C-alpha atoms as a printed R data frame, in Angstrom:
    type eleno elety resid chain resno       x      y       z
1   ATOM     1    CA   MET     A     1   0.042  0.382  -0.042
2   ATOM     2    CA   LYS     A     2   3.168  2.008   0.795
3   ATOM     3    CA   GLN     A     3   4.359  1.974  -2.443
4   ATOM     4    CA   ILE     A     4   1.155  2.572  -4.419
5   ATOM     5    CA   ILE     A     5   0.836  5.855  -2.072
6   ATOM     6    CA   ALA     A     6   4.112  6.472  -3.227
7   ATOM     7    CA   ALA     A     7   3.943  5.843  -7.002
8   ATOM     8    CA   SER     A     8   0.777  7.896  -6.898
9   ATOM     9    CA   LEU     A     9   2.050 11.279  -5.572
10  ATOM    10    CA   THR     A    10   5.272 10.879  -7.918
11  ATOM    11    CA   ALA     A    11   2.605 10.802 -10.978
12  ATOM    12    CA   THR     A    12   0.814 13.752  -9.290
13  ATOM    13    CA   CYS     A    13   3.973 15.565  -9.023
14  ATOM    14    CA   MET     A    14   5.175 14.887 -12.525
15  ATOM    15    CA   THR     A    15   2.383 15.647 -14.244
16  ATOM    16    CA   THR     A    16   1.767 19.148 -11.843
17  ATOM    17    CA   CYS     A    17   5.272 19.893 -12.896
18  ATOM    18    CA   ALA     A    18   4.410 19.278 -16.494
19  ATOM    19    CA   TRP     A    19   1.575 21.644 -16.549
20  ATOM    20    CA   ALA     A    20   3.948 23.947 -14.670
21  ATOM    21    CA   GLN     A    21   6.189 24.390 -17.695
22  ATOM    22    CA   SER     A    22   3.368 24.628 -19.972
23  ATOM    23    CA   SER     A    23   1.155 27.292 -20.943
24  ATOM    24    CA   VAL     A    24  -2.089 28.124 -23.322
25  ATOM    25    CA   THR     A    25  -2.906 32.053 -23.634
26  ATOM    26    CA   LEU     A    26  -6.252 33.181 -24.979
27  ATOM    27    CA   TYR     A    27  -5.989 36.868 -26.683
28  ATOM    28    CA   GLY     A    28  -8.400 38.912 -28.692
29  ATOM    29    CA   SER     A    29  -8.964 42.590 -30.172
30  ATOM    30    CA   LEU     A    30 -11.895 44.207 -30.647
31  ATOM    31    CA   ASP     A    31 -12.923 47.522 -32.794
32  ATOM    32    CA   ALA     A    32 -15.988 49.265 -33.382
33  ATOM    33    CA   GLY     A    33 -16.928 53.039 -34.212
34  ATOM    34    CA   VAL     A    34 -19.009 55.107 -36.945
35  ATOM    35    CA   ALA     A    35 -17.267 56.581 -40.094
36  ATOM    36    CA   TYR     A    36 -18.079 59.158 -42.848
37  ATOM    37    CA   ILE     A    37 -16.978 58.419 -46.339
38  ATOM    38    CA   SER     A    38 -17.127 61.502 -48.372
39  ATOM    39    CA   ASN     A    39 -17.495 59.425 -51.814
40  ATOM    40    CA   VAL     A    40 -18.136 55.752 -52.907
41  ATOM    41    CA   GLY     A    41 -19.497 55.317 -56.197
42  ATOM    42    CA   GLY     A    42 -20.741 58.793 -56.092
43  ATOM    43    CA   SER     A    43 -22.594 59.324 -53.161
44  ATOM    44    CA   SER     A    44 -21.345 59.736 -49.433
45  ATOM    45    CA   LYS     A    45 -22.178 57.296 -46.738
46  ATOM    46    CA   TRP     A    46 -22.398 56.545 -42.889
47  ATOM    47    CA   ILE     A    47 -21.105 53.358 -42.233
48  ATOM    48    CA   GLN     A    48 -20.293 51.405 -38.481
49  ATOM    49    CA   GLU     A    49 -16.266 50.776 -39.044
50  ATOM    50    CA   GLN     A    50 -14.760 47.987 -37.698
51  ATOM    51    CA   GLY     A    51 -11.077 46.492 -37.276
52  ATOM    52    CA   ASN     A    52  -9.592 49.955 -37.609
53  ATOM    53    CA   MET     A    53  -6.937 50.489 -34.951
54  ATOM    54    CA   GLN     A    54  -6.387 47.096 -34.716
55  ATOM    55    CA   PRO     A    55  -7.978 44.079 -36.994
56  ATOM    56    CA   ASP     A    56 -10.811 42.512 -34.758
57  ATOM    57    CA   ARG     A    57  -9.468 38.943 -34.053
58  ATOM    58    CA   TRP     A    58  -9.218 36.063 -30.960
59  ATOM    59    CA   GLY     A    59  -6.720 33.127 -30.880
60  ATOM    60    CA   LEU     A    60  -4.957 30.823 -28.975
61  ATOM    61    CA   LYS     A    61  -1.063 31.013 -27.892
62  ATOM    62    CA   GLY     A    62   0.857 28.166 -26.494
63  ATOM    63    CA   VAL     A    63   4.529 27.298 -25.448
64  ATOM    64    CA   GLU     A    64   6.018 24.177 -23.414
65  ATOM    65    CA   ASP     A    65   9.123 24.302 -21.914
66  ATOM    66    CA   LEU     A    66  11.198 21.417 -23.445
67  ATOM    67    CA   GLY     A    67  14.533 22.167 -21.387
68  ATOM    68    CA   ASN     A    68  17.644 23.614 -22.384
69  ATOM    69    CA   GLY     A    69  16.561 26.528 -24.080
70  ATOM    70    CA   LEU     A    70  13.754 24.754 -26.342
71  ATOM    71    CA   LYS     A    71  10.085 25.032 -26.447
72  ATOM    72    CA   ALA     A    72   7.162 24.077 -28.222
73  ATOM    73    CA   VAL     A    73   5.124 26.594 -29.748
74  ATOM    74    CA   PHE     A    74   1.903 26.973 -31.563
75  ATOM    75    CA   GLN     A    75  -0.537 29.757 -32.315
76  ATOM    76    CA   LEU     A    76  -4.132 29.841 -33.892
77  ATOM    77    CA   GLU     A    77  -5.522 32.994 -34.805
78  ATOM    78    CA   ASN     A    78  -9.225 33.806 -36.094
79  ATOM    79    CA   GLY     A    79 -10.079 37.041 -37.612
80  ATOM    80    CA   PHE     A    80 -13.908 38.244 -37.472
81  ATOM    81    CA   TYR     A    81 -16.028 41.333 -37.750
82  ATOM    82    CA   THR     A    82 -17.260 42.895 -34.664
83  ATOM    83    CA   ASN     A    83 -20.104 44.547 -36.382
84  ATOM    84    CA   THR     A    84 -21.480 41.546 -37.964
85  ATOM    85    CA   GLY     A    85 -20.028 38.755 -36.131
86  ATOM    86    CA   ALA     A    86 -18.798 37.033 -39.428
87  ATOM    87    CA   MET     A    87 -15.710 35.477 -40.108
88  ATOM    88    CA   ALA     A    88 -12.862 37.245 -41.997
89  ATOM    89    CA   LYS     A    89 -12.859 34.463 -44.413
90  ATOM    90    CA   PRO     A    90 -15.985 32.399 -44.596
91  ATOM    91    CA   GLY     A    91 -15.529 28.761 -43.888
92  ATOM    92    CA   VAL     A    92 -11.893 29.452 -42.508
93  ATOM    93    CA   LEU     A    93 -11.629 28.956 -38.994
94  ATOM    94    CA   PHE     A    94  -8.111 30.195 -38.437
95  ATOM    95    CA   ASN     A    95  -7.587 32.220 -41.003
96  ATOM    96    CA   ARG     A    96  -5.077 34.853 -39.820
97  ATOM    97    CA   GLN     A    97  -2.144 32.177 -38.303
98  ATOM    98    CA   ALA     A    98  -2.280 28.264 -37.465
99  ATOM    99    CA   TYR     A    99   1.401 26.831 -37.115
100 ATOM   100    CA   VAL     A   100   3.263 24.560 -34.581
101 ATOM   101    CA   GLY     A   101   6.748 24.165 -34.138
102 ATOM   102    CA   LEU     A   102  10.052 24.930 -31.967
103 ATOM   103    CA   ALA     A   103  11.900 27.785 -30.519
104 ATOM   104    CA   SER     A   104  15.312 27.897 -29.650
105 ATOM   105    CA   ASP     A   105  16.815 30.828 -27.440
106 ATOM   106    CA   GLN     A   106  20.113 30.363 -28.938
107 ATOM   107    CA   ILE     A   107  19.137 29.929 -32.405
108 ATOM   108    CA   GLY     A   108  15.267 31.101 -33.376
109 ATOM   109    CA   THR     A   109  12.039 29.479 -34.501
110 ATOM   110    CA   LEU     A   110  10.985 27.129 -37.069
111 ATOM   111    CA   THR     A   111   7.110 27.146 -37.772
112 ATOM   112    CA   PHE     A   112   4.884 24.848 -40.104
113 ATOM   113    CA   GLY     A   113   1.426 26.275 -41.270
114 ATOM   114    CA   HIS     A   114  -0.664 29.026 -42.166
115 ATOM   115    CA   GLN     A   115   1.647 31.996 -41.465
116 ATOM   116    CA   THR     A   116   1.968 35.625 -42.444
117 ATOM   117    CA   PRO     A   117   4.813 36.793 -44.937
118 ATOM   118    CA   PHE     A   118   7.519 38.914 -44.001
119 ATOM   119    CA   SER     A   119   6.194 41.971 -45.487
120 ATOM   120    CA   PHE     A   120   3.395 41.541 -42.968
121 ATOM   121    CA   ASP     A   121   5.373 40.914 -40.189
122 ATOM   122    CA   VAL     A   122   8.395 43.101 -40.640
123 ATOM   123    CA   LEU     A   123   7.500 46.272 -43.185
124 ATOM   124    CA   GLY     A   124   3.950 46.362 -42.432
125 ATOM   125    CA   THR     A   125   5.118 47.729 -38.669
126 ATOM   126    CA   PHE     A   126   7.014 50.543 -40.669
127 ATOM   127    CA   SER     A   127   4.130 51.860 -42.039
128 ATOM   128    CA   THR     A   128   1.340 54.688 -41.606
129 ATOM   129    CA   GLY     A   129  -1.272 52.571 -41.111
130 ATOM   130    CA   TYR     A   130   0.219 50.226 -38.288
131 ATOM   131    CA   GLN     A   131   2.422 53.133 -36.753
132 ATOM   132    CA   ALA     A   132  -0.970 55.466 -36.672
133 ATOM   133    CA   ALA     A   133  -3.438 52.916 -36.164
134 ATOM   134    CA   SER     A   134  -5.641 53.319 -39.105
135 ATOM   135    CA   TRP     A   135  -6.648 50.653 -41.213
136 ATOM   136    CA   TYR     A   136  -7.523 52.384 -44.169
137 ATOM   137    CA   ALA     A   137  -4.135 54.382 -43.947
138 ATOM   138    CA   PHE     A   138  -2.750 51.150 -45.257
139 ATOM   139    CA   HIS     A   139  -1.773 51.499 -49.156
140 ATOM   140    CA   PRO     A   140  -4.343 51.040 -52.041
141 ATOM   141    CA   GLY     A   141  -5.139 47.501 -52.949
142 ATOM   142    CA   ASN     A   142  -3.099 46.696 -50.106
143 ATOM   143    CA   ILE     A   143  -0.835 45.099 -53.034
144 ATOM   144    CA   ASP     A   144   2.380 45.324 -50.886
145 ATOM   145    CA   ALA     A   145   0.587 42.745 -48.538
146 ATOM   146    CA   LEU     A   146   1.187 45.187 -45.137
147 ATOM   147    CA   ALA     A   147  -2.087 44.654 -43.801
148 ATOM   148    CA   ASN     A   148  -3.272 40.982 -42.820
149 ATOM   149    CA   THR     A   149  -5.947 40.411 -45.542
150 ATOM   150    CA   ALA     A   150  -7.742 36.727 -46.209
151 ATOM   151    CA   VAL     A   151  -5.136 36.775 -49.578
152 ATOM   152    CA   VAL     A   152  -1.929 37.310 -47.739
153 ATOM   153    CA   PRO     A   153  -0.549 34.442 -45.441
154 ATOM   154    CA   TYR     A   154   1.091 31.558 -47.077
155 ATOM   155    CA   ASP     A   155  -0.586 28.137 -46.633
156 ATOM   156    CA   ASN     A   156   1.681 25.123 -46.210
157 ATOM   157    CA   SER     A   157   4.297 27.155 -44.938
158 ATOM   158    CA   VAL     A   158   7.782 26.355 -43.516
159 ATOM   159    CA   LYS     A   159   9.094 29.314 -41.649
160 ATOM   160    CA   PHE     A   160  12.547 30.411 -39.824
161 ATOM   161    CA   ARG     A   161  13.120 33.586 -37.791
162 ATOM   162    CA   SER     A   162  16.670 33.773 -36.236
163 ATOM   163    CA   ALA     A   163  17.433 34.872 -32.666
164 ATOM   164    CA   THR     A   164  18.915 38.067 -32.574
165 ATOM   165    CA   PHE     A   165  22.667 38.517 -32.408
166 ATOM   166    CA   GLY     A   166  24.198 42.035 -31.876
167 ATOM   167    CA   GLY     A   167  20.859 43.873 -32.522
168 ATOM   168    CA   PHE     A   168  20.447 41.748 -36.195
169 ATOM   169    CA   SER     A   169  17.889 39.095 -37.101
170 ATOM   170    CA   VAL     A   170  16.818 36.729 -40.039
171 ATOM   171    CA   GLY     A   171  14.214 34.617 -41.406
172 ATOM   172    CA   ALA     A   172  13.398 32.640 -44.384
173 ATOM   173    CA   MET     A   173  10.109 31.198 -45.603
174 ATOM   174    CA   MET     A   174   8.683 29.037 -47.990
175 ATOM   175    CA   GLY     A   175   4.819 28.191 -48.918
176 ATOM   176    CA   LEU     A   176   4.447 24.672 -51.248
177 ATOM   177    CA   GLY     A   177   1.512 24.372 -53.461
178 ATOM   178    CA   ASN     A   178   1.090 20.698 -52.688
179 ATOM   179    CA   THR     A   179   0.696 19.854 -55.876
180 ATOM   180    CA   THR     A   180   2.521 17.408 -58.061
181 ATOM   181    CA   ASN     A   181   3.979 20.807 -60.216
182 ATOM   182    CA   PHE     A   182   6.437 22.108 -57.383
183 ATOM   183    CA   ALA     A   183   6.329 25.799 -58.900
184 ATOM   184    CA   THR     A   184   2.370 25.826 -58.610
185 ATOM   185    CA   GLY     A   185   1.367 28.077 -55.799
186 ATOM   186    CA   ARG     A   186   4.671 27.851 -54.513
187 ATOM   187    CA   GLU     A   187   6.144 31.102 -52.382
188 ATOM   188    CA   TYR     A   188   9.461 32.019 -50.583
189 ATOM   189    CA   GLY     A   189  10.605 35.086 -48.795
190 ATOM   190    CA   PHE     A   190  13.688 36.156 -46.949
191 ATOM   191    CA   ALA     A   191  13.828 39.055 -43.975
192 ATOM   192    CA   ALA     A   192  16.298 41.061 -41.886
193 ATOM   193    CA   THR     A   193  15.966 43.323 -39.393
194 ATOM   194    CA   TYR     A   194  17.920 45.578 -36.938
195 ATOM   195    CA   ALA     A   195  17.642 47.255 -33.941
196 ATOM   196    CA   ASN     A   196  19.592 49.414 -31.846
197 ATOM   197    CA   GLY     A   197  18.462 52.078 -29.132
198 ATOM   198    CA   GLY     A   198  15.749 54.265 -30.479
199 ATOM   199    CA   PHE     A   199  16.881 53.217 -34.119
200 ATOM   200    CA   LYS     A   200  15.245 50.075 -36.052
201 ATOM   201    CA   ALA     A   201  15.381 48.987 -39.915
202 ATOM   202    CA   GLY     A   202  13.951 45.996 -41.851
203 ATOM   203    CA   ALA     A   203  14.158 44.947 -45.249
204 ATOM   204    CA   SER     A   204  12.309 41.918 -46.856
205 ATOM   205    CA   TYR     A   205  11.973 39.850 -50.449
206 ATOM   206    CA   SER     A   206   9.330 37.646 -51.650
207 ATOM   207    CA   ASN     A   207   8.546 35.722 -54.735
208 ATOM   208    CA   GLU     A   208   5.119 34.040 -55.549
209 ATOM   209    CA   ASN     A   209   3.299 32.335 -57.780
210 ATOM   210    CA   ASN     A   210  -0.003 31.901 -59.036
211 ATOM   211    CA   ARG     A   211  -1.053 34.935 -56.586
212 ATOM   212    CA   THR     A   212  -4.202 37.025 -56.342
213 ATOM   213    CA   PRO     A   213  -3.772 40.502 -55.077
214 ATOM   214    CA   SER     A   214  -6.884 42.381 -54.687
215 ATOM   215    CA   ILE     A   215  -6.755 44.676 -57.537
216 ATOM   216    CA   VAL     A   216 -10.379 45.368 -57.937
217 ATOM   217    CA   THR     A   217 -10.104 47.500 -54.869
218 ATOM   218    CA   THR     A   218  -8.055 50.057 -56.421
219 ATOM   219    CA   GLY     A   219 -11.134 50.651 -58.807
220 ATOM   220    CA   ILE     A   220  -8.931 49.027 -61.652
221 ATOM   221    CA   THR     A   221 -11.735 47.173 -63.703
222 ATOM   222    CA   THR     A   222  -9.145 45.093 -66.051
223 ATOM   223    CA   PHE     A   223  -5.757 44.413 -65.309
224 ATOM   224    CA   GLN     A   224  -2.657 42.495 -67.723
225 ATOM   225    CA   GLY     A   225  -6.184 41.688 -69.927
226 ATOM   226    CA   GLN     A   226  -7.600 39.889 -66.784
227 ATOM   227    CA   PRO     A   227 -10.919 41.112 -65.184
228 ATOM   228    CA   ALA     A   228  -9.387 42.522 -62.377
229 ATOM   229    CA   ALA     A   229 -12.024 41.008 -59.415
230 ATOM   230    CA   THR     A   230 -10.506 37.752 -60.761
231 ATOM   231    CA   TYR     A   231  -6.822 38.303 -61.590
232 ATOM   232    CA   MET     A   232  -3.957 36.166 -60.742
233 ATOM   233    CA   ALA     A   233  -0.615 36.954 -61.469
234 ATOM   234    CA   ASP     A   234   1.830 34.295 -62.647
235 ATOM   235    CA   ASN     A   235   4.281 35.813 -60.570
236 ATOM   236    CA   LEU     A   236   4.467 38.781 -57.973
237 ATOM   237    CA   GLN     A   237   7.807 39.811 -56.570
238 ATOM   238    CA   ASN     A   238   7.269 41.724 -52.962
239 ATOM   239    CA   MET     A   239  10.233 43.912 -51.768
240 ATOM   240    CA   GLY     A   240  10.756 47.021 -49.331
241 ATOM   241    CA   LEU     A   241  12.801 48.749 -46.796
242 ATOM   242    CA   GLY     A   242  11.561 50.401 -43.671
243 ATOM   243    CA   LEU     A   243  13.466 52.477 -40.833
244 ATOM   244    CA   SER     A   244  12.388 54.112 -37.559
245 ATOM   245    CA   TYR     A   245  13.780 56.319 -34.997
246 ATOM   246    CA   GLN     A   246  12.407 57.380 -31.559
247 ATOM   247    CA   PHE     A   247  13.457 60.947 -30.354
248 ATOM   248    CA   GLY     A   248  12.350 61.309 -26.741
249 ATOM   249    CA   SER     A   249   8.425 61.040 -27.087
250 ATOM   250    CA   VAL     A   250   8.394 61.327 -30.980
251 ATOM   251    CA   LEU     A   251   8.513 58.172 -33.244
252 ATOM   252    CA   VAL     A   252   9.325 59.158 -37.093
253 ATOM   253    CA   HIS     A   253   9.070 56.095 -39.867
254 ATOM   254    CA   GLY     A   254   9.812 55.759 -43.397
255 ATOM   255    CA   LEU     A   255   8.979 53.142 -45.542
256 ATOM   256    CA   TYR     A   256   9.591 51.949 -49.256
257 ATOM   257    CA   THR     A   257   7.658 49.163 -50.913
258 ATOM   258    CA   ARG     A   258   8.189 47.614 -54.450
259 ATOM   259    CA   VAL     A   259   5.804 44.710 -56.102
260 ATOM   260    CA   LYS     A   260   6.428 43.404 -59.645
261 ATOM   261    CA   LEU     A   261   3.386 41.681 -61.106
262 ATOM   262    CA   GLU     A   262   3.684 39.339 -64.331
263 ATOM   263    CA   SER     A   263   1.215 37.168 -66.283
264 ATOM   264    CA   ALA     A   264   1.234 36.232 -69.921
265 ATOM   265    CA   GLY     A   265   3.585 38.171 -70.695
266 ATOM   266    CA   HIS     A   266   2.820 41.115 -69.121
267 ATOM   267    CA   SER     A   267   4.693 43.035 -66.171
268 ATOM   268    CA   ASP     A   268   3.663 46.021 -64.088
269 ATOM   269    CA   THR     A   269   5.019 47.712 -60.749
270 ATOM   270    CA   TYR     A   270   3.076 48.959 -57.914
271 ATOM   271    CA   GLN     A   271   5.424 51.485 -55.750
272 ATOM   272    CA   SER     A   272   4.700 53.330 -52.947
273 ATOM   273    CA   TYR     A   273   6.715 55.699 -50.618
274 ATOM   274    CA   ASP     A   274   5.231 56.186 -46.915
275 ATOM   275    CA   ALA     A   275   6.070 58.454 -43.782
276 ATOM   276    CA   GLY     A   276   4.825 59.817 -40.659
277 ATOM   277    CA   ALA     A   277   5.172 60.459 -37.139
278 ATOM   278    CA   ASN     A   278   4.035 59.571 -33.691
279 ATOM   279    CA   TRP     A   279   3.978 61.942 -30.516
280 ATOM   280    CA   GLN     A   280   3.361 60.916 -27.608
281 ATOM   281    CA   VAL     A   281   1.968 64.182 -25.943
282 ATOM   282    CA   THR     A   282   0.930 62.322 -22.287
283 ATOM   283    CA   PRO     A   283   1.155 58.830 -21.506
284 ATOM   284    CA   PHE     A   284  -2.406 58.882 -21.866
285 ATOM   285    CA   ASN     A   285  -2.472 60.601 -25.511
286 ATOM   286    CA   THR     A   286  -0.672 60.013 -28.451
287 ATOM   287    CA   ILE     A   287  -0.952 62.255 -31.713
288 ATOM   288    CA   ALA     A   288  -0.188 60.251 -35.432
289 ATOM   289    CA   GLY     A   289   0.064 60.784 -39.053
290 ATOM   290    CA   GLY     A   290   1.248 60.402 -41.984
291 ATOM   291    CA   ALA     A   291   1.367 60.296 -45.520
292 ATOM   292    CA   ALA     A   292   1.905 57.923 -48.408
293 ATOM   293    CA   THR     A   293   2.086 58.286 -52.360
294 ATOM   294    CA   THR     A   294   1.291 54.901 -54.512
295 ATOM   295    CA   THR     A   295   1.779 54.436 -58.226
296 ATOM   296    CA   PHE     A   296   0.616 51.393 -60.507
297 ATOM   297    CA   ALA     A   297   0.321 50.748 -63.847
298 ATOM   298    CA   GLY     A   298  -0.565 54.778 -65.136
299 ATOM   299    CA   HIS     A   299  -2.328 55.477 -61.782
300 ATOM   300    CA   ARG     A   300  -1.184 57.497 -58.586
301 ATOM   301    CA   TRP     A   301  -2.895 58.030 -55.531
302 ATOM   302    CA   THR     A   302  -1.452 60.302 -52.499
303 ATOM   303    CA   GLN     A   303  -3.186 60.114 -49.132
304 ATOM   304    CA   PHE     A   304  -2.910 61.808 -45.687
305 ATOM   305    CA   MET     A   305  -3.776 61.007 -42.343
306 ATOM   306    CA   ILE     A   306  -3.803 62.346 -38.746
307 ATOM   307    CA   GLY     A   307  -5.409 60.599 -35.457
308 ATOM   308    CA   ASN     A   308  -5.620 61.226 -31.842
309 ATOM   309    CA   ILE     A   309  -5.666 57.631 -29.796
310 ATOM   310    CA   TYR     A   310  -6.446 58.509 -26.029
311 ATOM   311    CA   ALA     A   311  -6.092 55.694 -23.501
312 ATOM   312    CA   LEU     A   312  -8.374 54.972 -21.233
313 ATOM   313    CA   SER     A   313  -6.474 51.863 -19.438
314 ATOM   314    CA   LYS     A   314  -3.839 49.581 -20.547
315 ATOM   315    CA   SER     A   315  -6.273 47.442 -22.862
316 ATOM   316    CA   THR     A   316  -8.858 50.118 -23.792
317 ATOM   317    CA   GLN     A   317  -8.488 52.981 -26.560
318 ATOM   318    CA   VAL     A   318 -10.702 55.495 -27.911
319 ATOM   319    CA   TYR     A   319  -9.729 57.431 -31.123
320 ATOM   320    CA   ILE     A   320 -10.403 60.091 -33.701
321 ATOM   321    CA   ASN     A   321  -8.949 59.777 -37.146
322 ATOM   322    CA   ALA     A   322  -9.406 62.027 -40.357
323 ATOM   323    CA   LEU     A   323  -7.995 60.715 -43.875
324 ATOM   324    CA   TYR     A   324  -7.524 62.184 -47.207
325 ATOM   325    CA   GLN     A   325  -6.726 60.873 -50.393
326 ATOM   326    CA   ARG     A   326  -6.447 62.625 -53.931
327 ATOM   327    CA   ALA     A   327  -5.940 60.663 -56.837
328 ATOM   328    CA   GLY     A   328  -3.985 61.345 -60.546
329 ATOM   329    CA   SER     A   329  -5.861 62.644 -63.377
330 ATOM   330    CA   ASN     A   330  -7.152 59.373 -65.058
331 ATOM   331    CA   THR     A   331  -7.949 57.601 -61.715
332 ATOM   332    CA   ASP     A   332 -10.603 57.657 -59.092
333 ATOM   333    CA   ALA     A   333  -9.540 57.660 -55.677
334 ATOM   334    CA   ALA     A   334  -9.712 54.518 -53.680
335 ATOM   335    CA   PHE     A   335  -8.694 53.793 -49.833
336 ATOM   336    CA   PHE     A   336  -8.046 50.610 -49.145
337 ATOM   337    CA   THR     A   337 -11.569 48.607 -48.413
338 ATOM   338    CA   ALA     A   338 -13.367 52.232 -48.015
339 ATOM   339    CA   GLY     A   339 -15.163 51.944 -51.445
340 ATOM   340    CA   VAL     A   340 -13.856 53.535 -54.867
341 ATOM   341    CA   SER     A   341 -15.033 57.382 -55.416
342 ATOM   342    CA   SER     A   342 -16.517 58.407 -58.469
343 ATOM   343    CA   GLY     A   343 -13.971 60.802 -58.642
344 ATOM   344    CA   ARG     A   344 -10.325 61.888 -57.902
345 ATOM   345    CA   ASN     A   345 -10.922 63.059 -54.015
346 ATOM   346    CA   GLN     A   346 -12.110 61.372 -51.191
347 ATOM   347    CA   ALA     A   347 -12.348 61.948 -47.403
348 ATOM   348    CA   ILE     A   348 -12.859 60.004 -44.225
349 ATOM   349    CA   VAL     A   349 -13.596 61.056 -40.981
350 ATOM   350    CA   LEU     A   350 -14.147 58.036 -38.116
351 ATOM   351    CA   SER     A   351 -14.149 57.500 -34.498
352 ATOM   352    CA   GLY     A   352 -14.104 54.539 -32.243
353 ATOM   353    CA   ILE     A   353 -12.968 52.058 -29.405
354 ATOM   354    CA   HIS     A   354 -10.621 49.552 -29.122
355 ATOM   355    CA   HIS     A   355 -10.564 46.756 -26.393
356 ATOM   356    CA   SER     A   356  -8.180 44.132 -26.433
357 ATOM   357    CA   PHE     A   357  -7.740 41.083 -23.840
């Protein structure tokens, strides 16, 4: 009997110790408010906006300590719409990320699954859309994949991010098409980042076959001989460089992105220049803004944004944004996901509340 009791206590201790070395975190973000858009198809409109300051999402993150600086990690993340409750990509539960892998304190992290590319991980953090926390401030069509939408993450992907050495970190990833033709749906990318004090820099490059960027949201109806609504690039190359520096309470940032799209013998380039600044007026209040100009297939969009974010707590903020876009002479204005204007100008004023958990 004593031996049985001792064995039971030992087993209980081992189970407790194993659980003590593991953790699973539930997290999420909800964001909603009201927006006025000056021109969508020739008319103004009021909408309930959602996911402006941060995308609406919930997820699970897990880590298990395997010893000697090695951990098992996973993440499952679903994007949804607070205003309707619908999933961001119908029929796909973990549409933002779903991966599992190993992380080493000395070497880096290797993961497998449905994962965001380096354009989102690295370049997006230097954009006005990210730094000023306004979804509409991302570049027209999101062709440079700075925002995580349904067409951005890589399926069937393998991803490695190194540990940081002297402020430097590098990464590589590949998405497999999972077909008998290795080139079909194949995607790969590389990234490098550097941080030292208040200075940060990041660069990335990706090469993707059979991609479907959201060109139709720019207002272009036909592109490279295909309907924009169903356009697929035979090959898409996405690259960019971002920089930022923190001067006391002021952060300045800049970003350049370049995307080359090819299909059926056609080739066009999408380019964006983006810069802005954040001023933390008080520990609770931040004023942020920026400007970007984007050229694509003979079209140009130039946009400006300013906003104010007030923190009610660490988890809850209220905000107000004002944005204006001016398109080229042969182009309609089209803020990302706002709808296409009937003319060269489009303005958005919005206010909302964001809560994270």
